[in-house]
SERO-4910 file (N, C-alpha, C, O; in steps of 0.05 Angstrom, whole numbers):
BEGIN
 pado doro    nc1    nc2    nc3   cac1   cac2   cac3    cc1    cc2    cc3    oc1    oc2    oc3
  Met    A   -481    -74    -27   -456    -59    -32   -463    -45    -58   -481    -51    -72
  Ala    A   -442    -22    -61   -447     -6    -81   -419     -2   -102   -400     10    -93
  Thr    A   -418     -9   -121   -395     -4   -140   -393     27   -156   -414     36   -164
  Ile    A   -372     40   -159   -369     58   -180   -342     50   -197   -321     47   -185
  Pro    A   -347     47   -231   -374     45   -239   -392     25   -231   -383      5   -219
  Phe    A   -419     29   -236   -437      2   -228   -428    -17   -241   -426    -38   -229
  Thr    A   -418    -15   -270   -415    -38   -282   -395    -32   -308   -400    -13   -323
  Asp    A   -372    -48   -311   -356    -49   -334   -341    -78   -333   -340    -91   -312
  Pro    A   -328    -88   -358   -315   -109   -359   -301   -120   -325   -307   -139   -311
  Tyr    A   -281    -99   -321   -264   -105   -298   -284   -116   -273   -281   -136   -259
  Val    A   -306    -93   -270   -320    -97   -248   -336   -117   -246   -343   -127   -224
  Glu    A   -347   -127   -273   -363   -155   -275   -344   -180   -267   -352   -199   -254
  Ala    A   -319   -177   -276   -298   -198   -274   -288   -206   -246   -280   -228   -239
  Val    A   -292   -180   -229   -282   -188   -199   -297   -189   -182   -288   -191   -160
  Leu    A   -330   -188   -184   -348   -186   -168   -355   -211   -156   -363   -228   -172
  Pro    A   -353   -217   -135   -353   -241   -121   -389   -253   -126   -407   -237   -124
  Pro    A   -393   -281   -132   -422   -289   -132   -432   -282   -106   -417   -283    -86
  Gly    A   -459   -273   -106   -477   -270    -87   -479   -241    -77   -497   -233    -62
  Val    A   -458   -227    -86   -457   -199    -78   -480   -181    -94   -483   -183   -119
  Glu    A   -496   -165    -77   -515   -155    -86   -510   -119    -87   -505   -104    -69
  Arg    A   -512   -114   -114   -502    -84   -120   -532    -68   -114   -555    -76   -119
  Val    A   -524    -44   -102   -552    -26    -98   -543     -1   -116   -520      7   -118
  Gly    A   -567     10   -130   -564     37   -141   -571     34   -171   -568     12   -183
  Pro    A   -579     56   -183   -582     55   -211   -555     51   -227   -533     59   -220
  Ser    A   -562     37   -249   -538     24   -268   -531     46   -292   -517     39   -311
  Gly    A   -538     70   -290   -533     94   -311   -503     96   -312   -488     86   -294
  Glu    A   -494    110   -336   -466    119   -337   -454    135   -318   -432    129   -310
  Leu    A   -467    155   -307   -461    175   -289   -468    164   -266   -493    164   -262
  Asp    A   -455    154   -250   -461    140   -225   -471    155   -198   -454    169   -187
  Pro    A   -494    153   -187   -503    171   -177   -486    171   -144   -486    190   -128
  Trp    A   -475    149   -142   -453    149   -113   -436    170   -116   -425    181    -96
  Leu    A   -433    178   -138   -413    201   -138   -421    230   -128   -406    248   -122
  Asp    A   -452    230   -127   -466    258   -119   -467    253    -85   -476    234    -72
  Val    A   -455    275    -75   -457    272    -44   -485    273    -30   -490    263     -8
  Thr    A   -507    289    -47   -533    289    -41   -542    258    -42   -556    251    -23
  Tyr    A   -537    242    -60   -550    218    -66   -536    202    -43   -550    188    -27
  Leu    A   -507    203    -42   -496    190    -20   -504    195      9   -501    175     24
  Glu    A   -512    217     19   -525    224     44   -558    208     48   -567    199     69
  Ala    A   -570    209     21   -593    201     25   -598    168     26   -618    158     37
  His    A   -578    153     14   -572    125      8   -548    118     29   -537     97     21
  Ala    A   -539    124     48   -518    117     56   -524     85     77   -509     66     80
  Asp    A   -550     87     85   -560     64     99   -565     38     83   -567     16     94
  Asp    A   -567     43     54   -573     18     37   -550      3     31   -554    -19     20
  Ile    A   -523     13     37   -500     -2     32   -485     -7     55   -485      7     75
  Asp    A   -468    -31     53   -449    -35     76   -419    -34     67   -400    -35     82
  Val    A   -417    -31     36   -387    -30     26   -393     -9      5   -414    -10     -8
  Leu    A   -376     10      2   -379     19    -31   -347     18    -37   -329     26    -21
  His    A   -343      6    -65   -318      2    -80   -318     16   -101   -335     11   -119
  Leu    A   -297     39   -104   -287     57   -119   -265     49   -136   -243     43   -126
  His    A   -269     47   -160   -250     43   -177   -238     63   -192   -250     71   -212
  Thr    A   -214     75   -187   -206    100   -200   -197     98   -230   -191     77   -241
  Gly    A   -197    120   -242   -187    119   -270   -202    136   -285   -187    152   -297
  Pro    A   -224    140   -290   -236    159   -311   -239    190   -301   -248    192   -278
  Ala    A   -234    209   -312   -230    232   -313   -250    245   -294   -244    262   -277
  His    A   -274    234   -298   -304    247   -287   -300    232   -258   -305    247   -239
  Val    A   -292    211   -252   -291    204   -226   -268    215   -211   -272    220   -187
  Ala    A   -248    220   -220   -224    237   -207   -238    264   -197   -238    272   -173
  Ala    A   -251    278   -219   -265    308   -213   -283    304   -190   -282    319   -170
  Ala    A   -299    285   -192   -320    284   -172   -313    271   -143   -325    278   -123
  Ala    A   -294    254   -143   -291    238   -118   -262    253   -107   -241    241   -105
  Gly    A   -268    281   -101   -245    292    -85   -249    295    -54   -261    279    -40
  Glu    A   -237    314    -49   -232    318    -19   -265    322     -3   -269    311     19
  Cys    A   -282    336    -14   -308    340     -4   -325    311     -6   -337    303     14
  Trp    A   -324    297    -29   -336    269    -32   -323    251     -6   -337    238     10
  Ser    A   -300    253     -4   -283    235     11   -292    241     42   -297    224     59
  Glu    A   -293    269     46   -305    279     73   -329    268     79   -333    258    101
  Ala    A   -347    267     63   -376    252     64   -374    227     69   -386    216     87
  Val    A   -358    217     55   -357    183     60   -347    174     86   -353    152     95
  Arg    A   -330    193     99   -320    189    127   -345    198    144   -354    182    160
  Arg    A   -355    220    143   -371    228    159   -397    208    161   -408    205    183
  Leu    A   -405    195    138   -427    181    140   -418    151    149   -436    135    156
  Gly    A   -394    145    150   -381    119    164   -388     96    142   -393     73    150
  Ile    A   -389    103    115   -386     83     96   -359     71     92   -337     83     90
  Ser    A   -362     44     93   -335     32     92   -326     35     61   -343     28     45
  Leu    A   -306     43     53   -293     50     25   -274     31     19   -255     29     35
  Val    A   -274     16      0   -251      2    -13   -244     16    -41   -263     21    -56
  Val    A   -222     22    -47   -214     34    -72   -191     15    -84   -172      5    -71
  Thr    A   -197     12   -118   -182     -6   -130   -167     16   -150   -181     26   -168
  Val    A   -141     23   -146   -128     39   -164   -120     30   -189   -100     15   -187
  His    A   -132     33   -216   -123     29   -240   -103     47   -256    -88     37   -272
  Asn    A   -104     75   -251    -88     91   -261    -79    111   -241    -94    121   -224
  Leu    A    -52    116   -243    -42    130   -226    -37    160   -242    -24    177   -230
  Arg    A    -45    165   -265    -41    188   -283    -68    195   -290    -87    180   -287
  Ala    A    -70    223   -300    -95    231   -317    -90    215   -343    -67    211   -351
  Gln    A   -115    207   -356   -117    200   -379   -117    216   -403   -101    210   -421
  Asp    A   -131    234   -405   -141    253   -428   -133    281   -427   -137    296   -408
  Gln    A   -123    288   -449   -119    316   -452   -148    333   -450   -169    324   -459
  Gly    A   -146    353   -440   -172    370   -439   -188    363   -416   -202    380   -405
  Cys    A   -186    336   -407   -195    333   -377   -178    340   -359   -156    348   -365
  Pro    A   -188    336   -331   -171    341   -308   -143    333   -311   -138    311   -322
  Gly    A   -123    348   -302    -91    340   -302    -87    322   -280   -103    311   -266
  Asp    A    -63    321   -281    -48    311   -258    -56    320   -230    -64    305   -211
  Gly    A    -54    341   -229    -67    357   -207    -90    350   -193    -90    346   -168
  Val    A   -110    349   -208   -138    334   -202   -132    312   -193   -137    307   -169
  Met    A   -119    293   -212   -115    264   -205   -104    258   -179   -114    243   -162
  Asp    A    -81    272   -177    -67    274   -151    -86    275   -127    -88    257   -111
  Ala    A   -102    302   -125   -118    308   -104   -137    284   -100   -139    273    -78
  His    A   -150    278   -123   -169    252   -119   -156    228   -105   -169    217    -87
  Leu    A   -136    220   -110   -118    196   -102   -110    202    -76   -109    184    -60
  Thr    A   -103    228    -70    -99    233    -41   -119    231    -21   -112    226      2
  Ala    A   -140    234    -28   -163    245    -15   -179    213     -9   -186    207     14
  Val    A   -183    196    -31   -192    175    -32   -181    150    -18   -194    132     -8
  Leu    A   -149    154    -18   -134    134     -9   -133    136     22   -129    117     37
  Ala    A   -137    165     30   -133    172     56   -160    162     68   -159    157     92
  Thr    A   -179    160     57   -209    153     67   -208    122     67   -216    109     87
  Ala    A   -198    110     47   -204     78     43   -196     61     64   -175     66     75
  Glu    A   -210     39     72   -203     23     94   -181      2     82   -162     -8     94
  Val    A   -189     -3     53   -172    -25     37   -166    -13     12   -184     -1      1
  Val    A   -140    -16      0   -134     -7    -25   -124    -25    -37   -102    -34    -28
  Leu    A   -136    -38    -63   -124    -53    -85   -115    -38   -108   -121    -15   -114
  Thr    A    -95    -58   -121    -87    -49   -143    -78    -79   -164    -82   -102   -158
  Leu    A    -66    -69   -189    -66    -95   -202    -34   -106   -204    -30   -130   -207
  Thr    A    -16    -91   -203     10    -98   -205     28    -89   -183     19    -71   -169
  His    A     53    -99   -179     73    -93   -157     82    -65   -162     87    -48   -146
  Gly    A     85    -65   -188    102    -34   -194     82    -11   -184     90      9   -172
  Ala    A     54    -15   -191     33      7   -179     34      4   -150     36     26   -138
  Ala    A     33    -14   -138     31    -16   -110     57      0    -91     56     13    -70
  Asp    A     77     -5   -106    104     13    -97     98     39   -104    105     55    -87
  Glu    A     87     48   -124     85     79   -126     60     91   -110     56    115   -104
  Ile    A     45     69   -105     24     78    -79     34     81    -52     21     97    -38
  Ala    A     52     71    -44     68     67    -22     82     94    -20     77    109     -1
  Glu    A    101     99    -42    116    118    -42    100    146    -46    106    165    -31
  Arg    A     86    149    -60     70    174    -62     49    175    -41     47    197    -31
  Phe    A     35    161    -33      8    167    -15     14    153     10     -4    156     27
  Gly    A     32    139     17     33    125     42     17    105     45     16    101     69
  Arg    A      4     89     32    -16     66     32     -5     42     23      2     42     -1
  Thr    A     -3     19     35     -2     -5     26    -27    -16      8    -50    -17     16
  Ala    A    -21    -25    -14    -40    -38    -32    -39    -66    -35    -17    -77    -40
  Ile    A    -61    -81    -32    -63   -108    -37    -62   -116    -67    -82   -109    -79
  Val    A    -44   -128    -82    -40   -135   -111    -59   -155   -121    -53   -178   -115
  Val    A    -81   -153   -136    -95   -173   -151    -91   -173   -176    -90   -152   -188
  Ala    A    -86   -197   -189    -84   -201   -220   -105   -190   -230   -126   -186   -218
  His    A   -101   -183   -255   -124   -172   -275   -139   -202   -283   -125   -221   -290
  Pro    A   -163   -203   -281   -174   -229   -291   -175   -230   -318   -166   -212   -332
  Ala    A   -188   -252   -326   -196   -252   -357   -222   -233   -365   -243   -235   -353
  Val    A   -220   -220   -381   -244   -205   -391   -258   -214   -419   -279   -204   -427
  Ala    A   -241   -235   -433   -256   -246   -458   -243   -273   -463   -224   -283   -451
  Ser    A   -258   -283   -484   -253   -306   -490   -244   -314   -521   -257   -303   -539
  Ala    A   -227   -328   -528   -220   -335   -558   -244   -343   -574   -260   -359   -565
  Asp    A   -248   -332   -598   -271   -345   -616   -256   -370   -632   -239   -366   -650
  Pro    A   -264   -395   -623   -254   -417   -639   -258   -419   -666   -243   -433   -680
  Glu    A   -282   -402   -677   -283   -400   -709   -267   -376   -723   -272   -369   -747
  Leu    A   -248   -365   -705   -235   -340   -718   -209   -343   -717   -198   -350   -696
  Gly    A   -195   -337   -739   -165   -341   -744   -158   -312   -743   -174   -293   -744
  Ala    A   -126   -311   -740   -109   -286   -741    -90   -294   -763    -81   -315   -770
  Glu    A    -86   -264   -773    -70   -263   -798    -37   -256   -791    -28   -235   -782
  Arg    A    -25   -276   -797      5   -272   -794     16   -245   -805     13   -243   -829
  Gly    A     28   -226   -793     38   -201   -803     19   -178   -800     25   -156   -808
  Leu    A     -2   -184   -789    -24   -162   -791    -19   -152   -766    -16   -167   -747
  Val    A    -19   -125   -765    -13   -101   -741    -36    -91   -739    -47    -84   -759
  Gly    A    -50    -86   -712    -69    -67   -710    -66    -49   -693    -53    -54   -673
  Leu    A    -78    -24   -699    -72      0   -677    -98     12   -677   -113     15   -696
  Arg    A   -103     18   -653   -136     28   -650   -131     60   -642   -114     70   -627
  Leu    A   -148     71   -654   -143    104   -652   -174    112   -645   -192     99   -656
  Gly    A   -180    134   -627   -202    145   -619   -192    176   -618   -177    187   -633
  Arg    A   -206    189   -595   -200    219   -597   -172    223   -588   -159    206   -576
  Ile    A   -162    249   -596   -137    255   -588   -138    260   -551   -154    271   -536
  Ser    A   -119    249   -547   -110    246   -518    -82    250   -508    -65    254   -526
  Glu    A    -74    248   -483    -52    244   -474    -34    222   -485     -9    223   -489
  Ala    A    -53    196   -489    -39    174   -499    -35    178   -530    -13    171   -541
  Val    A    -53    188   -543    -47    195   -572    -47    225   -577    -68    234   -586
  Pro    A    -28    242   -572    -34    270   -577    -28    274   -607    -39    294   -617
  Asp    A    -14    260   -622    -11    261   -654    -19    234   -661     -6    215   -654
  Pro    A    -42    230   -676    -50    203   -689    -31    196   -714    -22    174   -721
  Gly    A    -26    222   -726    -13    217   -756     11    204   -747     14    181   -755
  Ala    A     27    215   -732     58    209   -724     60    178   -706     80    165   -702
  Leu    A     32    172   -697     34    147   -686     31    125   -711     47    106   -713
  Val    A     11    128   -728      6    114   -744     32    107   -767     39     84   -774
  Arg    A     43    129   -774     61    135   -793     85    113   -777     96     94   -790
  Ala    A     90    118   -752    112     99   -736    106     71   -738    124     55   -743
  Ala    A     81     64   -736     70     33   -730     71     23   -758     79      0   -760
  Leu    A     64     40   -784     64     30   -809     90     24   -819     92      6   -835
  Ser    A    112     41   -811    141     34   -816    146      8   -807    154    -11   -822
  Gly    A    140      6   -778    145    -20   -767    140    -47   -779    155    -66   -782
  Ala    A    111    -43   -785     95    -62   -795    109    -68   -826    110    -92   -832
  Val    A    117    -53   -843    126    -51   -868    153    -64   -868    159    -79   -887
  Ser    A    171    -59   -847    195    -66   -844    195    -96   -834    213   -111   -842
  Gly    A    177   -106   -818    168   -132   -810    157   -146   -828    147   -168   -821
  Gly    A    156   -138   -855    140   -156   -872    109   -158   -869     97   -177   -879
  Gly    A    100   -144   -859     70   -142   -849     59   -119   -862     72   -105   -878
  Arg    A     30   -115   -854     13    -87   -861      1    -82   -835     -1    -98   -816
  Leu    A     -7    -58   -838    -22    -41   -815    -53    -41   -820    -62    -42   -842
  Arg    A    -67    -40   -799    -97    -42   -801   -102    -22   -777    -90    -28   -757
  Val    A   -117      3   -777   -124     23   -763   -150     19   -757   -168     17   -775
  Leu    A   -155     16   -731   -180      4   -714   -196     27   -701   -186     38   -682
  Val    A   -219     34   -710   -232     59   -700   -262     49   -693   -277     41   -710
  Asp    A   -266     52   -670   -293     50   -658   -313     63   -676   -308     83   -690
  Ala    A   -340     51   -675   -354     66   -699   -363     96   -686   -371    114   -700
  Ala    A   -359     99   -658   -368    121   -639   -345    146   -645   -349    170   -638
  Asp    A   -324    139   -657   -304    156   -656   -293    158   -685   -271    169   -687
  Glu    A   -305    150   -706   -293    151   -733   -291    180   -742   -273    188   -756
  His    A   -311    197   -733   -309    225   -740   -283    240   -728   -272    261   -736
  Arg    A   -277    225   -712   -252    237   -695   -222    232   -713   -202    245   -708
  Ile    A   -224    217   -729   -199    216   -750   -184    235   -758   -196    253   -771
  Gly    A   -163    237   -754   -153    260   -767   -142    260   -795   -138    239   -807
  Ser    A   -136    285   -806   -134    284   -838   -106    269   -845   -103    260   -868
  Ala    A    -88    266   -830    -67    254   -838    -69    219   -837    -59    203   -853
  Val    A    -84    214   -816    -96    185   -816   -107    179   -842   -100    161   -857
  Arg    A   -131    199   -848   -145    195   -873   -130    190   -900   -136    172   -916
  Lys    A   -105    211   -905    -94    209   -926    -78    183   -930    -74    175   -953
  Leu    A    -69    168   -909    -57    144   -911    -76    126   -917    -69    107   -931
  Thr    A   -102    126   -910   -117    102   -914   -128    108   -944   -134     89   -959
  Ala    A   -132    137   -954   -140    143   -980   -116    131  -1002   -120    125  -1026
  Ala    A    -92    130   -990    -70    121  -1009    -62     91  -1005    -41     80  -1011
  Asp    A    -84     79   -992    -80     45   -987    -58     38   -972    -50     15   -969
  Glu    A    -46     62   -959    -23     53   -942    -29     35   -922    -13     16   -916
  Val    A    -54     39   -909    -60     30   -886    -88     21   -891   -103     34   -904
  Glu    A    -97     -6   -879   -122     -8   -878   -142      4   -857   -133      6   -834
  Leu    A   -162     12   -862   -185     25   -838   -201      6   -836   -209     -6   -856
  Val    A   -210     -1   -807   -233    -17   -805   -247     -4   -779   -237     -2   -757
  Val    A   -273      4   -787   -289     18   -761   -308     -3   -755   -323    -15   -771
  His    A   -305     -8   -732   -324    -33   -718   -342    -23   -696   -336     -2   -685
  Pro    A   -362    -34   -690   -383    -32   -672   -365    -36   -642   -345    -50   -643
  Ala    A   -374    -26   -621   -358    -31   -598   -356    -58   -581   -339    -65   -564
  Gly    A   -380    -74   -592   -384   -100   -582   -363   -121   -593   -359   -143   -583
  Glu    A   -348   -109   -619   -333   -131   -632   -303   -126   -625   -288   -138   -642
  Trp    A   -290   -114   -608   -270   -106   -601   -249   -134   -594   -226   -136   -601
  Ala    A   -260   -147   -583   -242   -176   -573   -238   -190   -601   -218   -204   -605
  Ala    A   -258   -187   -621   -257   -205   -645   -235   -188   -661   -215   -200   -669
  Gln    A   -236   -166   -665   -218   -147   -678   -186   -155   -668   -167   -160   -683
  Leu    A   -186   -155   -648   -153   -157   -629   -151   -190   -641   -130   -196   -651
  Gln    A   -169   -206   -640   -162   -237   -646   -151   -240   -669   -134   -257   -670
  Gln    A   -156   -226   -691   -151   -226   -721   -120   -218   -720   -106   -227   -738
  Leu    A   -110   -205   -703    -79   -188   -706    -64   -210   -698    -72   -229   -685
  His    A    -39   -206   -710    -13   -220   -702     -2   -202   -676      6   -213   -655
  Val    A     -4   -174   -681      3   -156   -665    -11   -131   -662    -16   -116   -681
  Ala    A    -21   -125   -632    -34   -103   -629    -19    -77   -618      0    -83   -603
  Val    A    -22    -55   -623     -5    -32   -613    -22    -18   -594    -41     -7   -605
  Leu    A    -21    -16   -569    -40     -4   -549    -25     15   -538     -8     11   -521
  Pro    A    -33     42   -550    -21     70   -544    -36     77   -515    -55     93   -514
  Glu    A    -28     63   -492    -41     68   -468    -29     93   -458     -6     98   -463
  Pro    A    -45    109   -444    -31    129   -422    -13    118   -404    -14     95   -397
  Cys    A      5    136   -394     29    129   -371     14    124   -346     -9    133   -346
  Gly    A     23    114   -326      6    110   -297    -11     96   -299    -29     99   -282
  Ser    A    -14     76   -318    -41     58   -319    -40     29   -323    -19     18   -329
  His    A    -62     18   -320    -61    -16   -330    -78    -13   -354    -91      7   -360
  Ser    A    -77    -34   -367    -90    -39   -390   -114    -59   -392   -106    -82   -393
  Leu    A   -137    -57   -394   -155    -77   -398   -155    -91   -428   -161   -115   -431
  Asp    A   -152    -80   -444   -140    -85   -473   -118   -107   -476   -121   -128   -489
  Leu    A    -98   -101   -462    -77   -116   -456    -87   -143   -454    -84   -161   -470
  Glu    A   -104   -144   -427   -114   -171   -418   -132   -183   -441   -132   -207   -446
  Val    A   -146   -165   -455   -162   -182   -480   -145   -196   -496   -150   -219   -502
  Cys    A   -121   -183   -506    -99   -196   -522    -90   -219   -509    -87   -240   -523
  Arg    A    -83   -219   -483    -75   -245   -472    -93   -270   -476    -86   -293   -481
  Asp    A   -122   -258   -470   -143   -282   -470   -143   -291   -498   -142   -315   -502
  Val    A   -145   -273   -519   -145   -283   -548   -126   -293   -562   -131   -307   -581
  Gly    A    -97   -287   -552    -76   -295   -563    -65   -276   -585    -67   -282   -609
  Thr    A    -56   -257   -577    -48   -231   -597    -24   -219   -585    -27   -210   -563
  Arg    A     -2   -216   -594     21   -204   -589     14   -177   -582     -1   -166   -599
  Val    A     22   -163   -562     18   -135   -557     43   -119   -552     62   -129   -541
  Val    A     43    -91   -560     64    -71   -565     53    -50   -545     31    -39   -550
  Thr    A     65    -45   -524     58    -21   -503     80     -4   -500    103     -9   -506
  Pro    A     69     23   -487     89     41   -482    109     30   -456    100     14   -439
  Ser    A    131     39   -457    148     26   -432    145     41   -411    162     37   -394
  Cys    A    124     64   -403    115     76   -382     96     59   -373     90     38   -386
  Gly    A     81     67   -346     60     49   -339     65     24   -329     89     20   -323
  Trp    A     50      4   -324     55    -24   -310     47    -49   -328     38    -70   -319
  Phe    A     54    -41   -355     36    -61   -373     56    -86   -378     48   -106   -390
  Ala    A     81    -85   -369    100   -106   -371     96   -125   -344    103   -148   -340
  Asp    A     84   -108   -328     80   -120   -300     53   -140   -301     51   -161   -289
  Gln    A     37   -129   -315      8   -146   -325     18   -169   -337     11   -191   -328
  Trp    A     35   -167   -358     39   -194   -373     69   -184   -384     74   -163   -395
  Ser    A     89   -210   -376    111   -207   -387    114   -206   -412    131   -190   -420
  Asp    A    101   -219   -426    104   -224   -457     96   -204   -474     84   -209   -495
  Val    A    104   -176   -466    100   -154   -485    123   -142   -491    143   -143   -476
  Val    A    122   -129   -517    142   -112   -529    140    -85   -528    120    -75   -539
  Ser    A    160    -68   -513    153    -44   -500    171    -25   -521    193    -31   -532
  Tyr    A    153      5   -526    168     23   -542    171     48   -523    160     48   -501
  Gly    A    187     69   -532    193     88   -512    171    110   -510    160    115   -532
  Lys    A    162    121   -491    142    141   -487    144    157   -464    142    145   -443
  His    A    148    178   -462    154    200   -438    127    205   -428    106    206   -441
  Glu    A    131    209   -399    113    209   -378     91    233   -393     67    229   -395
  Gln    A    103    256   -403     88    278   -418     73    272   -440     58    290   -449
  Gly    A     73    245   -451     59    235   -475     74    238   -503     64    232   -524
  Arg    A    100    247   -499    112    244   -521    119    220   -535    126    201   -521
  Leu    A    117    216   -563    124    194   -571    152    193   -581    164    213   -590
  Asp    A    164    165   -578    190    161   -592    181    145   -616    177    121   -612
  Pro    A    178    154   -639    170    140   -657    192    121   -671    183    104   -686
  Val    A    219    122   -669    237    105   -675    236     80   -659    239     56   -667
  Ser    A    231     89   -636    227     66   -616    203     48   -623    205     24   -623
  Leu    A    179     61   -629    154     45   -634    162     30   -666    155      7   -670
  Thr    A    174     41   -683    182     28   -710    192      5   -702    183    -17   -710
  Ala    A    212      6   -685    230    -24   -676    216    -40   -662    221    -64   -664
  Ala    A    195    -30   -644    185    -48   -628    163    -62   -645    156    -84   -636
  Val    A    152    -55   -665    126    -65   -681    145    -87   -700    137   -110   -703
  Gly    A    167    -80   -710    183    -95   -726    195   -123   -706    196   -146   -716
  Ala    A    201   -118   -682    215   -139   -667    187   -157   -661    186   -181   -659
  Ala    A    166   -139   -657    140   -163   -648    134   -179   -671    126   -202   -667
  Leu    A    137   -172   -693    127   -186   -713    149   -212   -720    143   -232   -733
  Thr    A    168   -207   -711    188   -232   -713    181   -257   -691    193   -279   -691
  Arg    A    163   -250   -675    162   -268   -651    134   -281   -661    117   -267   -672
  Pro    A    131   -308   -656    106   -319   -659     81   -311   -646     83   -304   -622
  Met    A     55   -312   -660     36   -304   -643     34   -321   -623     40   -344   -626
  Pro    A     26   -309   -598     21   -327   -572     -3   -342   -574    -23   -336   -588
  Arg    A     -1   -367   -557    -30   -376   -551    -50   -364   -537    -43   -348   -519
  Ala    A    -73   -368   -542    -91   -358   -522    -89   -367   -494    -82   -390   -489
  Ala    A    -95   -350   -477    -93   -362   -447   -108   -381   -445   -130   -382   -454
  Asp    A    -93   -403   -427   -104   -428   -423   -130   -418   -407   -128   -401   -389
  Arg    A   -158   -430   -414   -184   -422   -402   -185   -431   -369   -193   -418   -349
  Asp    A   -176   -457   -371   -176   -466   -338   -162   -453   -319   -169   -451   -295
  Trp    A   -136   -442   -332   -118   -428   -316   -135   -397   -310   -136   -387   -287
  Arg    A   -143   -388   -327   -154   -359   -321   -179   -366   -306   -185   -349   -289
  Ala    A   -196   -388   -309   -220   -387   -288   -208   -387   -264   -213   -368   -249
  Glu    A   -190   -409   -255   -181   -410   -232   -167   -383   -221   -170   -376   -198
  Gln    A   -152   -367   -239   -148   -340   -231   -174   -322   -223   -177   -310   -201
  Arg    A   -188   -321   -241   -213   -312   -231   -228   -311   -210   -240   -292   -200
  Ala    A   -228   -338   -203   -243   -348   -178   -221   -338   -152   -229   -330   -130
  Ala    A   -199   -340   -157   -174   -329   -137   -181   -300   -127   -181   -293   -103
  Val    A   -185   -283   -150   -190   -252   -150   -218   -250   -136   -219   -234   -118
  Arg    A   -238   -262   -142   -262   -256   -134   -261   -262   -102   -271   -247    -85
  Gln    A   -247   -285    -95   -245   -292    -66   -233   -271    -53   -245   -263    -33
  Val    A   -208   -258    -61   -196   -234    -52   -218   -212    -41   -221   -202    -19
  His    A   -234   -209    -64   -254   -188    -59   -277   -194    -40   -287   -177    -25
  Ala    A   -285   -221    -40   -305   -224    -20   -293   -225      8   -309   -217     25
  Asp    A   -268   -232     15   -257   -231     39   -258   -202     47   -268   -195     68
  Val    A   -245   -181     26   -243   -155     35   -270   -147     38   -274   -137     60
  Tyr    A   -289   -149     22   -316   -138     34   -327   -150     59   -341   -137     74
  Ala    A   -320   -176     63   -330   -186     90   -314   -172    117   -322   -171    141
  Gln    A   -295   -165    108   -279   -157    130   -285   -127    138   -285   -119    161
  Val    A   -289   -109    115   -290    -83    119   -322    -80    129   -329    -61    144
  Ala    A   -343   -101    119   -371   -100    130   -371   -103    159   -386    -90    174
  Ala    A   -355   -120    168   -355   -133    194   -341   -114    214   -347   -114    238
  Asp    A   -320    -96    203   -309    -71    222   -333    -54    225   -338    -46    248
  Arg    A   -349    -47    203   -369    -27    209   -391    -34    227   -403    -19    243
  Ser    A   -395    -58    222   -419    -69    243   -405    -70    270   -421    -68    289
  Trp    A   -380    -73    276   -371    -72    303   -366    -43    317   -370    -38    341
  Gln    A   -358    -24    296   -363      5    301   -387     18    307   -390     36    322
  Asp    A   -407      5    290   -437     15    299   -455      3    321   -476     13    328
  Asp    A   -440    -22    332   -446    -34    357   -448    -12    381   -427     -2    389
  Pro    A   -472     -5    392   -474     15    408   -458      9    435   -448     27    448
  Val    A   -458    -26    444   -443    -29    465   -415    -26    458   -403     -7    468
  Val    A   -400    -45    440   -374    -46    433   -365    -26    417   -343    -16    425
  Gly    A   -376    -15    395   -361      9    378   -364     33    397   -348     52    395
  Gly    A   -383     34    417   -386     58    433   -372     63    455   -369     85    467
  Ala    A   -363     34    462   -351     38    491   -322     54    497   -315     57    521
***
């Protein structure tokens, strides 16, 4: 089989044991290229597409989906996002066209929450199997959390973070009102993207700035009492699952399906168009600080959950592969 993307934390978490993936493992997945797809269609029995990234939405449109149908490839689609994620990248029109095309082609549709499944049924007329988001991290027993410490991750300006300065100021106000302090977390690759407003706040020692390597993200989250996750609307959150795994309180936008993923979150107001409600965010951060830090998720329970999710994927792959074999049979399928 083949997966798009070839690998990421979620793909690795749900992949059943014994499944052999085909194709190069580069960042730009060759299975999104119709020419490559045509040349290697006989190498795979199942193609699993995970929707979400803007470049996937741009590539896997009507032409790509038509090629998948023409080549008789069994397509499974997991819907992670139902809205475009980034400003400057393809907008909702492209995302809608992408989802319309791939969901019409997919033999099986999966998603992560019942709210998303309801929206998929309403907008695209497809029934989606709901599978829980499995564990993607483990708490470090040697690492402690600081009570009152609020963390906010910033990267490039996007639909989720159209105004980093306003976001930081609102989170800072909530942290201070709750008797805590704010730490701004920036991936080393995004350090140059920090805006002037945020730099002024860090220079004045009003907030702490931590630049970290990409591989240390789970450890950074584990050190917090509260993590503010400014996720885009219409999406699910891998970072939320990391927080659940390591035991960090989560503040998320009220849009999207974050509270469906984990009921133990504190929500703040955010419009579908990306407009921030700073008063709501300030209140949410303050409220989150009044709650105790949650315990890290029970590892045995998360292991059982992951095994169940992998079994669902194994059953889906086996079914769609069997359906293709039946259709390809010159006697049965061609009768």
